[in-house]
N, C-alpha and C positions, 0 to 999 in steps of 0.2 A: 554220749562221750563224754569224758570228763574234761573238766576245763585245764588250761595251761597256765603256768605261773611263769612269768620271765623274771631273772634277777639281774639287773645290770650292774656290772662293776668296772668303773673307771680304775685304771691301774698306772700308774707312773712311779718308777722305781721304787717297788714295795717288795722286793725280794725277801726281806726280813719278816714280811707279814703274810705271804701267801700260803705256805703249808699251814700255818694255823688258821687262817681263814678258811681253806678247804675244809679242814676238819671240822670246823664250826658249822659249815655249810652242810657237810656230809651228815652231821649229827640233827641238823634243823629238818632235813629231808624226812626223818623218822617220825617227825612229831606233825607233819602236815598230811592230811587224810585228802583223797578226793582230787588232787591236782597232779598232772605231769608237771615237771619242772624243767626249763632251760635256763641255763647260766651264759649271760653275754659279757665275757671280759674283754674291755677295750684297752689294747695297750697304747697309751698316749706318748709313743716315742721314747719309751724307756731307754735308759743306757746300761742299766745293770742287768741281771739274769732273770728279770721278771718275765719276759717274753719265754725265755727257754722253759721256765718254770710251769707258765701257762700251757705251754705246748705238751708237756709232759702230762700233765693232768688231762687235756684234751684227748690225748693217744689213748688214755684209758676208758673214758667216757664219752660217749656219743652225745650227751646233752650240753656238753661244754662247747661254746662257740667263742671264737677268738676273733675280734677285728684289730688289726694292727696298722697304726698310722705310719704315715711315711716320714713324720716328725712329730714334735710335739706341739698339739694345737691348742692344748688348756683343758681343764678339768670341766667346764661347762659345755664345750664343745664334744668332749668324749662322751659325756651323758646324753647329750643330744643325738650322737651317734648310735648309741646303745637304744635308746627309745625308737629311732627309725627303724632298727633291725629287729626289735623286740615283737613276737609275734603271739604273745601270750593274751589270754583273756583278762588277766591281772598282770600288772608290770611294778616291779620294786625297784628303786634306784637307791644305791647305798655305797658308801667309802670302801676301800678295801683294807683299810688300817685299824679295823675293828672298834673304832670309835662309834660306828653305828652297829649296835648289837644284832646279829642277824635272828636271835630268838625273838626279838620285837615283831618280826613278820607275822608270827602267829596271832598275836593281839590286832595288827592291821587286818589281817584276813577277816577275823570276827567281826570289825567294823565295816569291812567291804560287804561281808554277807547281810548285814544291816540295811544296806542301801547306800552307802556312802560311795561316792566316785573317786576321792582323793582323800589320804589317809595321811597326815605329816606328823611326824616325831617332834614333839617339844621337848628342849633340853630344861629338864627341872634342876639338874645341877652339872656342872661342867668340869670335871674332874680334872686335873693334871694341866690347866690353862692359867696363865697369870691374870692377877687381878686386873691390870691393864687391858688384856684382851677381852675379860668378861665385860667390863665398864665400855669400853670402845664398842663392842657390838651391841649392847644394849643402848647407847646414844646412837649408834647407827640408825637400828630399826626404828627408835623413836622420831629421829629426823626423818627418815624416808617416809613413815605412815603420815607426817605432819605434810609434807610435800606432795605425796602422789595421792591420787585419786583411787587407786587401787589398794585396799588394806592389805598387808602382808604381816603374817602371824609373827610376833615376836619369840625370839630364842629357839627358831627352827632353822635348819640347814637344807640339804637336798635329800636328804633321807624320807622318803615318802613311797605310798602306793599308789597307784593309778589304775583306774579302770580302763577297759577297751577304748570306750568312747572320748575320756580324757586324754588318752595318748594320742588318739587319731587327731583330735582337737589341737594338740600341742603340735603335732607334727606339721601342721598348716602354718604355722607361725614360721615365717623366714627371715626375721632379722639376723644380721650378723653379730651383733654385739649381744652377747646372751646373759641374762639374769634370770635362771630358771626358777628360782622360788617366786619371783615375781610374775614371770609369764604364767606359772601354773597357778598362781592367784587370780591372774587376770582372766583366764579361760572361764572360771566359774565352777558349775555343778556343785554338788553336795559335798562339801568339805568338814573335816573333823581332825582334830589334834589328839594324840594320846602322848602322855608325859613319860619321860624316863631319865635315869641319870645316866651322863654320857662318862664312860669310863676314858682314861688316857690312852694314848696310842701304845700298842704292845712293843712296837721297835720303830726304829728309823726316826726321820724328823718330819715335822710339817711341811706340807708343799705350799703353805700361805704364809711366810714372813710378811713383816709390817709393809713391805712395798706392794706385794700383790694384794693384801688386805685394802689398802687405799685405792688401788685401781679398782679393785672389785666393788668398793663401796662408791667410788665414782660411776661406774657403769651402772650400778642399781640406781643411782638417783637421777642420772641423765637419761636412762631408758624409760623410767616412770614418772617423769615428772617434767613439765614445761616451766615450773615455778622459777628456776634461776634465770631464765630468759625475761620474764616478768620482772624479776628482781633488778635485772641489768637496766631494763626499761625505767623502772621507779628511781633506781640510782642515778640515772642520767637526769629525770626530770627534777631530783632533789638537789643535785649539785647545780644544774642551772639555775634553780630557785635561789640557791646559795649566792652563786656568782651575780645573779642580777641585784641581789641586795647588797652586796659589795660596791657593784658599780653605782648604786644611788648613793652610799655612804661616801665614795671618792667624790662624786661629783658636788655633794652637799659641802664636804670639806675645802674644794676649790674654790666654790663661791664665797665660803667664809673666809678665805685666805689662809686657811690652816693647812700647810703641806709639810710632808716630811719625806725624806730622801726614798723611803718606801721600799728597800731592798728585802727586808725581811717578810713583809706581807706579800710582796710579788713572788718570792721564792716560796714561800708557804702554799700560796694560791696554784703556782705552777706545778709543784709537786703533788699537792692534792688531787688536782685535776686530771695529771697525769697518771696518777696511781688508779682512778677510778676508770678511765679510759682503758688501761691495761687489764684490769679486772674484767670489765666488760668484754672486751677483744678475746679474752681467754675464755669466757664462758660461750661465746659465740662460736669461738674455735672448737671446742668440745663437741657442740651439736653439728657443726659443719662437717667435722671429722668422721661423725657416723654416718651422715649423709653420704659423704665421700666413699665409704667403705661398702654402703648398700649399692652405689650406683657402680661399683667395679664389678659386681654380680659374680665374684669368684665361689667356688663351692666352700662349706663350712670346714671341710677338712678331706683329706685323701688317704684312700685306704692302700696299704702297701702289699698286703697279702691278708688271708683270711684262713680260718681252720674250721671244719665242720659246718660251713655256711652253705649248705647246699638247698635244694628244693624241699627234700623231706624233713619235716619237722622232727626231729629226736627230742622225746621228752622222758625218756626212760634212762635209769642209771645202769648200764650195761656194759660189757667190756666191748672196745672196737674191735669190729671183725676186720679179718686180713684178708 
């Protein structure tokens, strides 16, 4: 019995890309021998024609499955949903904007056949991205790897291949605030990277503007490092030490009879200590908010409807029967 390859595609307002994406995937199938293929398209609450276009493809092909969320739950959650519903022996996760070239899957499968459980794509060149985005991404990965005990490969995204046992291990991770590239590094197994030149989007706009990038970076740091908490503790001890020194200086000046009104020094001390306290409270708040999210026990996502997601595993590209 031949193996099944599942390709997971999170889609959010990508109506301008879907036709070109499907054409590239259709051509890819001709280059992959020995695998049945299923496509899992996860509609992450799209407000354009993306879902309608996906349904049109699914009506013509048994092996295209659609999970449609009740609202937008986010890219990382959409990927997680696809991994939970993938039934393949091998699973590939990739974006729908064709910045993750489907043709690279052939090389990923070669590495999988060599015995690797996870094959991640390393961006050698990032075309169509600003210098700021490239530099900030590099800075983020360097900072995260300094803070975290789990090494995360630099210049990687979520585009990667996973073996069945890697998918099963990932699906056992239940945290609500998701940073997939960190979680997949954490589970271990044999991992290897392959380089590629990342092309620009073929159409549409990025779904990760600066605000989302910053929040995503914060999720990665807080999810995979408790160093900020330790930093807050060290900062508290350091400022307490400075305050103690200042008290000694004040007492010495008082005994020597050297006194000044002290308005400036008092204000500086108050503002400095107040700033440190607010920073520390903010760091604690980030961790407490994640504890709160976990304690609520809500599901990661809610599926409004599905297409072709029945018990029978369709992996052949054949017309839908009527």
